[in-house]
Backbone as CSV, one residue per row, in Angstrom:
resi,resn,N_x,N_y,N_z,CA_x,CA_y,CA_z,C_x,C_y,C_z
1,MET,0.840,-1.215,-0.008,-0.083,0.074,0.069,0.872,1.191,-0.013
2,SER,0.545,2.216,-0.865,1.413,3.468,-0.771,1.207,4.322,0.268
3,VAL,2.115,5.206,0.549,1.925,6.231,1.649,0.678,7.048,1.647
4,ALA,0.335,7.404,0.454,-0.895,8.231,0.252,-2.212,7.337,0.601
5,ALA,-2.176,6.237,0.025,-3.245,5.314,0.390,-3.325,5.002,1.966
6,SER,-2.267,4.864,2.447,-2.227,4.421,3.915,-2.781,5.667,4.738
7,SER,-2.294,6.897,4.205,-2.694,8.088,4.963,-4.218,8.285,4.802
8,ALA,-4.680,8.086,3.685,-6.126,8.195,3.385,-6.943,7.224,4.194
9,SER,-6.478,5.862,4.300,-7.049,4.996,5.035,-7.203,5.318,6.555
10,GLU,-6.018,5.870,7.126,-6.008,6.259,8.442,-7.010,7.501,8.811
11,ARG,-7.048,8.430,7.800,-8.009,9.441,8.000,-9.491,9.044,8.040
12,GLU,-9.724,8.093,7.182,-11.131,7.498,7.082,-11.358,6.749,8.445
13,ALA,-10.435,5.959,9.000,-10.564,5.233,10.256,-10.859,6.395,11.361
14,SER,-10.068,7.401,11.365,-10.120,8.548,12.285,-11.517,9.051,12.316
15,ARG,-12.055,9.363,10.977,-13.395,9.982,10.942,-14.469,9.026,11.479
16,ARG,-14.347,7.554,11.243,-15.255,6.642,11.772,-15.250,6.582,13.103
17,ALA,-14.020,6.766,13.765,-13.931,6.700,15.232,-14.539,7.882,15.839
18,GLU,-14.422,9.127,15.170,-15.049,10.202,15.703,-16.472,10.200,15.623
19,ARG,-17.069,9.609,14.555,-18.570,9.445,14.526,-19.065,8.512,15.613
20,LEU,-18.277,7.326,15.848,-18.644,6.475,16.968,-18.682,7.179,18.247
21,THR,-17.722,7.991,18.535,-17.493,8.791,19.822,-18.756,9.734,19.953
22,THR,-19.179,10.308,18.806,-20.339,11.334,18.966,-21.561,10.413,19.265
23,VAL,-21.753,9.216,18.601,-22.959,8.522,18.814,-22.895,7.901,20.254
24,ARG,-21.767,7.549,20.842,-21.642,7.047,22.059,-22.040,8.118,23.197
25,ARG,-21.496,9.339,23.005,-21.763,10.301,23.942,-23.216,10.719,23.863
26,ALA,-23.899,10.630,22.621,-25.304,10.977,22.612,-26.138,10.030,23.290
27,LEU,-25.757,8.597,23.069,-26.515,7.664,23.795,-26.233,7.704,25.283
28,GLY,-25.106,7.947,25.732,-24.864,7.997,27.115,-25.647,9.192,27.830
29,TRP,-25.609,10.296,27.193,-26.403,11.404,27.752,-27.929,11.242,27.713
30,ALA,-28.329,10.572,26.670,-29.787,10.318,26.542,-30.306,9.160,27.450
31,SER,-29.395,8.311,27.801,-29.820,7.235,28.786,-30.136,7.742,30.124
32,VAL,-29.394,8.730,30.573,-29.612,9.330,32.050,-30.982,9.689,32.207
33,PRO,-31.679,10.688,31.466,-33.013,10.996,31.765,-33.979,9.887,31.471
34,LEU,-33.724,9.194,30.335,-34.593,8.077,29.947,-34.645,7.028,31.158
35,LEU,-33.607,6.624,31.813,-33.593,5.732,32.789,-34.253,6.273,34.126
36,ALA,-34.139,7.512,34.320,-34.747,8.193,35.400,-36.318,8.272,35.062
37,LEU,-36.712,8.490,33.876,-38.125,8.433,33.472,-38.692,7.090,33.628
38,ALA,-37.877,5.995,33.204,-38.247,4.680,33.219,-38.541,4.201,34.708
39,LEU,-37.761,4.701,35.582,-37.788,4.281,36.992,-39.253,4.845,37.580
40,TYR,-39.450,6.078,37.285,-40.572,6.838,37.764,-41.868,6.160,37.131
41,MET,-41.795,5.820,35.835,-42.947,5.222,35.208,-43.172,3.789,35.756
42,ALA,-42.205,3.058,36.181,-42.312,1.754,36.619,-42.848,1.617,38.059
43,PHE,-42.300,2.500,38.886,-42.572,2.404,40.365,-43.517,3.386,40.967
44,VAL,-43.824,4.443,40.096,-44.865,5.381,40.601,-46.100,5.540,39.695
45,TYR,-45.772,5.759,38.406,-46.987,5.970,37.436,-47.813,4.802,37.284
46,ALA,-47.087,3.627,36.915,-47.808,2.404,36.759,-48.465,1.915,38.074
47,PRO,-49.860,1.572,37.903,-50.483,1.003,39.197,-50.065,-0.356,39.569
48,PRO,-50.443,-0.881,40.697,-50.214,-2.323,41.173,-50.992,-3.120,40.242
49,GLU,-50.574,-4.450,39.999,-51.239,-5.311,39.227,-52.279,-6.099,40.002
50,ALA,-53.436,-6.385,39.510,-54.503,-6.815,40.309,-54.148,-8.135,40.977
51,THR,-53.516,-9.103,40.432,-53.261,-10.473,40.922,-51.750,-10.424,41.634
52,MET,-50.850,-9.846,41.014,-49.410,-9.950,41.577,-49.039,-8.830,42.491
53,GLY,-49.781,-7.716,42.473,-49.422,-6.725,43.205,-48.253,-5.733,42.697
54,GLN,-47.222,-5.654,43.636,-46.153,-4.884,43.354,-44.943,-5.613,42.580
55,VAL,-44.825,-6.826,42.757,-43.725,-7.655,42.211,-43.704,-7.615,40.663
56,TYR,-44.883,-7.465,40.035,-44.808,-7.385,38.657,-44.025,-6.295,38.037
57,ARG,-43.674,-5.317,38.801,-42.859,-4.185,38.231,-41.510,-4.545,37.781
58,ILE,-40.964,-5.726,38.244,-39.782,-6.276,37.683,-39.829,-6.368,36.154
59,PHE,-41.103,-6.713,35.772,-41.222,-6.974,34.390,-40.829,-5.842,33.512
60,PHE,-41.001,-4.512,33.901,-40.608,-3.425,33.156,-39.283,-3.253,32.876
61,PHE,-38.376,-4.235,33.490,-36.925,-4.022,33.286,-36.481,-5.559,32.769
62,HIS,-37.216,-6.543,33.130,-36.872,-7.803,32.612,-37.129,-8.064,31.306
63,MET,-38.176,-7.573,30.686,-38.374,-7.763,29.204,-37.531,-6.923,28.428
64,PRO,-37.366,-5.703,28.733,-36.474,-4.908,27.902,-34.963,-5.488,27.947
65,SER,-34.610,-6.052,29.105,-33.265,-6.657,29.098,-33.192,-7.863,28.128
66,ALA,-34.244,-8.619,28.126,-34.216,-9.783,27.276,-34.137,-9.400,25.853
67,ILE,-34.978,-8.406,25.426,-35.003,-7.704,24.081,-33.614,-7.287,23.714
68,SER,-33.027,-6.487,24.704,-31.658,-6.022,24.469,-30.614,-7.139,24.083
69,ALA,-30.796,-8.275,24.921,-30.004,-9.396,24.717,-30.122,-9.968,23.308
70,PHE,-31.354,-10.063,22.967,-31.742,-10.447,21.511,-30.900,-9.608,20.474
71,ALA,-31.153,-8.191,20.792,-30.597,-7.323,19.882,-28.957,-7.398,19.685
72,GLY,-28.334,-7.751,20.922,-26.937,-7.876,20.904,-26.478,-9.176,19.994
73,PHE,-27.310,-10.225,20.293,-26.890,-11.455,19.482,-27.261,-11.407,18.013
74,PHE,-28.219,-10.466,17.674,-28.489,-10.131,16.369,-27.409,-9.450,15.654
75,VAL,-26.714,-8.537,16.397,-25.538,-7.712,15.968,-24.444,-8.721,15.626
76,THR,-24.214,-9.559,16.624,-23.155,-10.628,16.379,-23.508,-11.416,15.111
77,PHE,-24.724,-11.754,14.915,-25.112,-12.632,13.700,-24.813,-11.835,12.321
78,VAL,-25.232,-10.548,12.294,-25.020,-9.784,11.080,-23.558,-9.523,11.004
79,ALA,-22.859,-8.928,12.054,-21.486,-8.704,11.923,-20.541,-9.853,11.516
80,SER,-21.067,-11.103,11.975,-20.316,-12.350,11.622,-20.405,-12.587,10.106
81,ILE,-21.587,-12.384,9.590,-21.827,-12.455,8.077,-20.967,-11.558,7.389
82,ALA,-20.981,-10.339,7.826,-20.233,-9.194,7.215,-18.866,-9.584,7.204
83,TYR,-18.210,-10.068,8.373,-16.938,-10.376,8.482,-16.545,-11.459,7.444
84,LEU,-17.221,-12.506,7.334,-16.881,-13.651,6.363,-16.860,-13.078,4.897
85,LYS,-17.773,-12.093,4.666,-17.888,-11.518,3.208,-16.841,-10.559,2.998
86,THR,-16.371,-9.814,3.961,-15.345,-8.662,3.718,-14.004,-8.935,4.324
87,ARG,-13.812,-9.835,5.367,-12.717,-10.059,6.130,-12.219,-8.768,6.722
88,ARG,-13.019,-7.866,7.086,-12.580,-6.748,7.775,-12.911,-6.746,9.255
89,PHE,-11.718,-6.534,10.057,-11.767,-6.607,11.451,-12.665,-5.787,12.225
90,THR,-13.245,-4.715,11.532,-14.100,-3.835,12.094,-15.370,-4.692,12.444
91,TRP,-15.806,-5.553,11.399,-16.978,-6.410,11.601,-16.764,-7.313,12.795
92,ASP,-15.594,-7.797,12.978,-15.306,-8.728,13.955,-15.429,-8.055,15.380
93,ALA,-15.087,-6.846,15.430,-15.296,-5.957,16.722,-16.642,-5.819,17.086
94,TRP,-17.509,-5.463,16.098,-18.954,-5.487,16.301,-19.489,-6.960,16.770
95,ALA,-19.014,-7.925,16.161,-19.482,-9.281,16.600,-19.202,-9.604,18.049
96,VAL,-18.012,-9.329,18.544,-17.751,-9.785,19.794,-18.335,-8.787,20.758
97,ALA,-18.439,-7.455,20.319,-19.232,-6.533,21.201,-20.698,-6.917,21.307
98,GLY,-21.396,-7.339,20.353,-22.723,-7.726,20.515,-22.821,-8.989,21.278
99,ALA,-21.874,-9.917,21.251,-22.059,-11.123,22.093,-21.811,-10.839,23.555
100,GLU,-20.853,-9.869,23.897,-20.491,-9.619,25.256,-21.697,-8.791,25.885
101,VAL,-22.205,-7.796,25.159,-23.239,-6.932,25.810,-24.543,-7.873,25.818
102,GLY,-24.706,-8.658,24.811,-25.822,-9.519,24.718,-25.939,-10.458,26.046
103,ILE,-24.700,-10.997,26.316,-24.621,-11.825,27.536,-24.951,-11.012,28.782
104,LEU,-24.341,-9.840,28.812,-24.796,-9.037,30.029,-26.232,-8.856,30.229
105,PHE,-26.887,-8.402,29.127,-28.415,-8.154,29.282,-29.123,-9.524,29.488
106,ALA,-28.579,-10.673,28.835,-29.283,-11.782,29.128,-29.128,-12.265,30.589
107,SER,-28.091,-11.989,31.105,-27.939,-12.215,32.640,-28.746,-11.525,33.447
108,VAL,-29.017,-10.186,33.087,-29.888,-9.316,33.844,-31.290,-9.903,33.677
109,ALA,-31.662,-10.362,32.518,-33.101,-10.822,32.246,-33.322,-12.161,33.091
110,ILE,-32.246,-12.951,33.223,-32.358,-14.167,33.924,-32.561,-14.050,35.447
111,VAL,-31.595,-13.049,36.013,-31.782,-12.730,37.350,-33.044,-12.092,37.711
112,THR,-33.447,-11.059,37.064,-34.749,-10.393,37.329,-35.977,-11.301,37.084
113,GLY,-35.988,-12.280,36.205,-36.881,-13.170,35.952,-37.076,-14.097,37.123
114,SER,-35.906,-14.597,37.796,-35.967,-15.322,38.975,-36.486,-14.629,40.169
115,PHE,-36.252,-13.410,40.227,-36.766,-12.648,41.426,-38.283,-12.482,41.245
116,TRP,-38.813,-12.369,40.023,-40.256,-12.369,39.686,-40.828,-13.776,40.057
117,ALA,-40.157,-14.791,39.573,-40.781,-16.137,39.656,-40.942,-16.621,41.147
118,ARG,-40.169,-16.209,42.009,-40.091,-16.714,43.420,-41.455,-16.330,44.095
119,PRO,-42.003,-15.283,43.987,-43.363,-15.014,44.583,-44.443,-15.535,43.672
120,VAL,-44.270,-15.494,42.435,-45.373,-15.828,41.415,-45.490,-17.334,41.294
121,TRP,-44.391,-18.014,41.014,-44.306,-19.449,40.760,-44.000,-20.333,41.959
122,ASN,-43.511,-19.637,43.064,-43.115,-20.111,44.307,-41.844,-21.090,44.159
123,THR,-40.901,-20.499,43.266,-39.705,-21.102,42.996,-38.808,-20.190,42.237
124,TRP,-37.438,-20.218,42.563,-36.584,-19.286,41.819,-36.345,-19.775,40.294
125,TRP,-36.426,-21.046,40.191,-36.088,-21.563,38.819,-36.873,-22.940,38.614
126,THR,-37.134,-22.986,37.417,-37.754,-24.280,36.923,-37.369,-24.608,35.445
127,TRP,-37.244,-25.825,35.108,-36.736,-26.040,33.724,-37.899,-26.139,32.751
128,ASP,-38.646,-24.963,32.735,-39.660,-24.598,31.770,-39.067,-24.421,30.368
129,PRO,-39.745,-24.720,29.334,-39.184,-24.521,27.895,-38.540,-23.284,27.790
130,ARG,-39.162,-22.097,28.159,-38.573,-20.858,27.925,-37.286,-20.620,28.677
131,LEU,-37.290,-21.054,29.877,-36.033,-20.986,30.716,-34.954,-21.851,30.294
132,THR,-35.194,-23.136,29.815,-34.259,-24.073,29.319,-33.549,-23.518,28.050
133,THR,-34.532,-22.917,27.070,-33.844,-22.365,25.933,-32.981,-21.249,26.163
134,VAL,-33.504,-20.371,27.123,-32.748,-19.102,27.498,-31.343,-19.668,28.092
135,THR,-31.234,-20.570,28.806,-29.982,-21.229,29.268,-29.130,-21.644,28.323
136,ILE,-29.698,-22.396,27.323,-28.895,-22.877,26.263,-28.305,-21.710,25.336
137,MET,-29.158,-20.778,25.128,-28.698,-19.532,24.423,-27.372,-18.826,25.150
138,TRP,-27.642,-18.665,26.431,-26.707,-17.934,27.331,-25.389,-18.773,27.285
139,LEU,-25.416,-20.121,27.504,-24.171,-20.858,27.431,-23.516,-20.901,26.075
140,THR,-24.393,-20.855,25.072,-23.939,-20.978,23.668,-22.890,-19.659,23.529
141,TYR,-23.376,-18.516,23.909,-22.671,-17.440,23.609,-21.406,-17.122,24.526
142,ILE,-21.640,-17.856,25.622,-20.286,-17.836,26.504,-19.339,-18.772,25.896
143,ALA,-19.814,-19.950,25.283,-18.938,-20.718,24.598,-18.229,-20.047,23.369
144,TYR,-18.870,-19.045,22.760,-18.418,-18.270,21.578,-17.322,-17.474,22.030
145,LEU,-17.520,-16.798,23.264,-16.409,-15.960,23.839,-15.090,-16.861,24.211
146,MET,-15.426,-18.020,24.760,-14.345,-19.041,25.250,-13.631,-19.467,23.885
147,LEU,-14.357,-19.703,22.811,-13.686,-20.139,21.508,-12.710,-18.870,21.114
148,ARG,-13.099,-17.721,21.222,-12.254,-16.519,20.868,-11.012,-16.517,21.724
149,GLU,-11.147,-16.732,23.025,-9.968,-16.818,23.927,-9.013,-17.918,23.585
150,ALA,-9.511,-18.936,23.083,-8.667,-20.086,22.822,-7.768,-20.169,21.670
151,ILE,-8.070,-19.148,20.778,-7.339,-19.067,19.427,-6.499,-17.780,19.433
152,ASP,-5.222,-17.892,19.398,-4.332,-16.663,19.225,-4.236,-16.058,17.939
153,GLU,-4.286,-16.811,16.962,-4.141,-16.125,15.532,-5.374,-15.328,15.174
154,PRO,-5.265,-13.944,14.892,-6.450,-13.124,14.723,-7.369,-13.516,13.683
155,GLU,-6.827,-13.812,12.403,-7.664,-14.097,11.345,-8.432,-15.354,11.531
156,ARG,-7.780,-16.459,12.019,-8.414,-17.742,12.329,-9.426,-17.614,13.422
157,ARG,-9.106,-16.791,14.342,-10.023,-16.608,15.649,-11.302,-15.852,14.960
158,ALA,-11.101,-14.786,14.288,-12.362,-14.093,13.852,-13.079,-14.879,12.813
159,ARG,-12.565,-15.754,11.972,-13.214,-16.607,11.022,-14.055,-17.699,11.708
160,LEU,-13.420,-18.432,12.633,-14.071,-19.437,13.325,-15.330,-18.908,14.331
161,ALA,-14.925,-17.725,14.890,-15.957,-17.147,15.785,-17.190,-16.645,14.951
162,ALA,-16.863,-16.195,13.741,-17.874,-15.655,12.812,-18.933,-16.945,12.587
163,VAL,-18.285,-18.146,12.198,-19.089,-19.120,11.821,-20.004,-19.522,13.082
164,MET,-19.321,-19.478,14.214,-20.124,-19.949,15.412,-21.166,-18.807,15.818
165,GLY,-20.837,-17.490,15.476,-21.852,-16.546,15.767,-22.995,-16.557,14.884
166,ILE,-22.893,-17.130,13.757,-23.998,-17.346,12.816,-24.864,-18.506,13.294
167,ILE,-24.152,-19.572,13.615,-24.875,-20.727,14.120,-25.624,-20.472,15.386
168,ALA,-24.963,-19.866,16.296,-25.493,-19.674,17.598,-26.824,-18.900,17.643
169,PHE,-27.086,-17.990,16.568,-28.194,-17.176,16.499,-29.481,-17.954,16.403
170,ALA,-29.405,-19.277,15.922,-30.562,-20.160,15.831,-31.282,-20.303,17.116
171,ASN,-30.509,-20.050,18.327,-31.210,-20.266,19.502,-32.224,-19.110,19.902
172,VAL,-31.839,-17.803,19.271,-32.667,-16.736,19.572,-34.113,-16.832,19.197
173,PRO,-34.525,-17.135,17.902,-35.932,-17.329,17.640,-36.491,-18.581,18.388
174,LEU,-35.777,-19.456,18.720,-36.181,-20.654,19.523,-36.655,-20.216,20.913
175,VAL,-35.817,-19.372,21.537,-36.232,-18.807,22.835,-37.497,-17.970,22.738
176,TRP,-37.610,-17.098,21.670,-38.790,-16.195,21.453,-40.022,-17.203,21.261
177,LEU,-39.942,-18.277,20.640,-41.048,-19.106,20.092,-41.499,-20.227,21.163
178,SER,-40.387,-20.483,22.054,-40.552,-21.627,23.044,-41.929,-21.532,23.780
179,ALA,-42.181,-20.237,24.272,-43.346,-20.096,25.135,-44.721,-20.203,24.299
180,ARG,-44.576,-20.164,22.920,-45.673,-20.259,21.904,-45.910,-21.654,21.505
181,TRP,-44.755,-22.417,21.377,-44.836,-23.772,20.787,-45.174,-24.735,21.709
182,PHE,-44.616,-24.623,23.032,-44.613,-25.672,23.906,-45.527,-25.441,25.159
183,ARG,-45.962,-26.253,25.881,-46.673,-26.104,27.114,-45.720,-25.523,28.162
184,THR,-45.995,-24.276,28.493,-45.154,-23.626,29.392,-45.779,-22.799,30.447
185,ILE,-45.280,-22.508,31.657,-45.727,-21.671,32.698,-45.320,-20.267,32.470
186,HIS,-44.583,-20.002,31.445,-44.021,-18.578,31.258,-45.010,-17.724,30.533
187,PRO,-45.342,-16.577,31.171,-46.411,-15.632,30.496,-46.007,-15.225,29.151
188,VAL,-46.999,-15.079,28.214,-46.778,-14.651,26.847,-47.506,-13.168,26.797
189,LEU,-46.844,-12.130,26.537,-47.476,-10.956,26.517,-47.888,-10.553,25.079
190,PHE,-47.054,-10.726,24.096,-47.269,-10.488,22.715,-47.412,-11.735,21.893
191,GLY,-48.356,-11.835,21.092,-48.483,-12.989,20.287,-49.600,-13.950,20.801
192,GLY,-50.521,-13.427,21.754,-51.507,-14.340,22.099,-51.180,-14.809,23.539
193,SER,-52.387,-15.124,24.253,-52.250,-15.632,25.566,-52.116,-17.123,25.685
194,ASN,-51.155,-17.477,26.728,-50.965,-18.851,26.841,-51.852,-19.395,27.871
195,PRO,-52.606,-20.372,27.742,-53.631,-20.900,28.719,-52.875,-21.579,29.928
196,ASP,-51.733,-22.057,29.607,-50.913,-22.682,30.688,-49.994,-21.756,31.515
197,ALA,-50.046,-20.571,31.159,-49.022,-19.602,31.811,-49.556,-19.282,33.225
198,LYS,-48.683,-19.285,34.230,-49.042,-18.808,35.518,-48.437,-17.399,35.713
199,GLY,-49.156,-16.460,36.184,-48.845,-15.149,36.264,-48.915,-14.258,34.992
200,ASP,-49.724,-14.809,34.051,-50.085,-14.021,32.891,-50.877,-12.968,33.317
201,PHE,-50.719,-11.765,32.574,-51.499,-10.554,32.896,-51.678,-9.727,31.766
202,ALA,-52.751,-8.934,31.783,-52.957,-7.976,30.634,-52.557,-6.601,31.110
203,LEU,-52.026,-5.779,30.154,-51.369,-4.515,30.417,-52.555,-3.413,30.391
204,ALA,-52.758,-2.627,31.410,-53.526,-1.546,31.358,-52.731,-0.541,30.675
205,PRO,-53.426,0.604,30.078,-52.681,1.646,29.229,-51.466,2.262,29.998
206,SER,-51.654,2.602,31.169,-50.481,3.108,31.959,-49.385,2.158,32.090
207,MET,-49.669,0.879,32.234,-48.546,-0.163,32.205,-47.979,-0.321,30.912
208,ALA,-48.657,-0.315,29.854,-48.078,-0.386,28.523,-47.142,0.763,28.241
209,GLN,-47.600,1.995,28.754,-46.708,3.159,28.563,-45.365,3.095,29.342
210,ALA,-45.551,2.510,30.571,-44.359,2.383,31.426,-43.412,1.391,30.797
211,LEU,-44.027,0.311,30.160,-43.135,-0.806,29.409,-42.454,-0.140,28.232
212,MET,-43.193,0.815,27.477,-42.598,1.345,26.316,-41.362,2.275,26.615
213,VAL,-41.577,3.059,27.773,-40.564,3.931,28.225,-39.371,3.088,28.650
214,GLY,-39.615,2.078,29.456,-38.452,1.330,29.912,-37.771,0.459,28.784
215,MET,-38.607,0.127,27.772,-37.983,-0.541,26.458,-37.033,0.454,25.821
216,VAL,-37.382,1.715,25.575,-36.590,2.661,24.970,-35.337,2.991,25.806
217,ALA,-35.612,3.205,27.145,-34.416,3.465,28.021,-33.387,2.402,28.096
218,ILE,-33.792,1.148,28.196,-32.834,0.007,28.191,-32.107,-0.212,26.812
219,LEU,-32.943,0.041,25.766,-32.250,-0.095,24.501,-31.132,0.960,24.186
220,VAL,-31.542,2.099,24.798,-30.558,3.247,24.505,-29.364,2.930,25.378
221,LEU,-29.517,2.309,26.680,-28.424,1.947,27.451,-27.544,0.896,26.665
222,PHE,-28.322,0.079,26.130,-27.604,-1.071,25.366,-26.916,-0.546,24.216
223,GLY,-27.397,0.406,23.554,-26.643,1.000,22.502,-25.402,1.604,22.843
224,TYR,-25.489,2.377,24.049,-24.317,2.989,24.565,-23.208,1.937,25.029
225,PHE,-23.575,0.767,25.669,-22.653,-0.319,25.903,-21.974,-0.809,24.746
226,LEU,-22.831,-1.120,23.813,-22.402,-1.764,22.461,-21.341,-0.876,21.750
227,VAL,-21.616,0.291,21.671,-20.717,1.330,20.882,-19.395,1.367,21.700
228,ARG,-19.537,1.608,22.978,-18.370,1.608,23.931,-17.423,0.428,23.897
229,ARG,-18.050,-0.679,23.730,-17.317,-2.098,23.674,-16.680,-2.120,22.361
230,VAL,-17.442,-1.674,21.176,-16.767,-1.756,19.903,-15.483,-0.775,19.812
231,GLN,-15.567,0.369,20.574,-14.481,1.228,20.529,-13.309,0.609,21.264
232,LEU,-13.657,0.020,22.302,-12.513,-0.718,23.062,-11.868,-1.932,22.250
233,GLU,-12.747,-2.621,21.613,-12.185,-3.723,20.783,-11.362,-3.198,19.553
234,GLN,-11.832,-2.124,18.933,-10.976,-1.498,17.874,-9.627,-0.903,18.331
235,ALA,-9.645,-0.329,19.547,-8.337,0.207,20.031,-7.483,-1.061,20.426
236,ARG,-8.014,-2.111,20.819,-7.230,-3.353,21.312,-6.554,-3.844,19.893
237,VAL,-7.403,-3.891,18.815,-6.845,-4.446,17.533,-5.892,-3.558,16.942
238,HIS,-6.009,-2.209,17.132,-5.036,-1.180,16.575,-3.701,-1.345,17.366
239,LEU,-3.764,-1.352,18.716,-2.519,-1.537,19.522,-1.837,-2.874,19.086
240,MET,-2.577,-3.954,18.816,-1.901,-5.244,18.518,-1.440,-5.180,17.129
241,THR,-2.008,-4.430,16.242,-1.388,-4.285,14.916,-0.232,-3.512,14.965
242,ARG,-0.154,-2.453,15.748,0.972,-1.579,15.867,2.195,-2.313,16.503
243,HIS,1.859,-3.327,17.423,2.901,-4.067,18.110,3.500,-5.007,17.029
244,TYR,2.753,-5.642,16.316,3.261,-6.587,15.258,3.959,-5.851,14.205
245,GLN,3.724,-4.645,13.871,4.472,-4.023,12.933,5.717,-3.426,13.349
246,ASP,5.733,-2.987,14.714,7.056,-2.603,15.429,7.934,-3.802,15.437
247,GLU,7.394,-4.990,15.785,8.248,-6.241,15.947,8.848,-6.592,14.566
248,GLU,7.999,-6.346,13.512,8.502,-6.736,12.092,9.503,-5.680,11.659
249,GLY,9.357,-4.449,12.085,10.203,-3.343,11.643,11.604,-3.434,12.425
């Protein structure tokens, strides 16, 4: 590559980094008032639920966390395809960021779901189809990160991780459909009521509004974490590349 081409490439990379920084800052500042509003809507504005009382309020953060986890794994899926097509490490950075942030929000969804289940189902955990498929999905993406750590060569690591990132996404629609396809005690809010669900409930208008605000707030926070993690991964790759170039020089 010529000096001029290399300089142009570096300028373009710098512009992309600046755009990402602008997006990250905007998401970070937006998340603060949105989260404050979501807390108010969840704990003050929304009324108690007729059957479950106050405990149902966990749902305002449980469901958005689960949706954010799905979004993270979808990012990994798309970025993995893009990496295999282009072999650009930028896409690999998005793939690993999506997996890590997705695991974080999936963990929050699992924990908050357990806190909701204890008073409603009288147990912290049960191997219900929804919970079982969520566990498989969570462990699959942890295995994805373990695979990445087990391979030192960057191109081989990115290639194999991309393949696994594509295959692993098959778990996501299975999790979403598990409460609709199988007999389950997990409530189904969208897509029809499940007659076997314990703790199923209908949303009053104020509850639906609180859920939508919580969904937006958590997704904005997810976006902030995702972009921040991408920037950290890109900085790591840049430093690693510079290190190899210095050694070769």
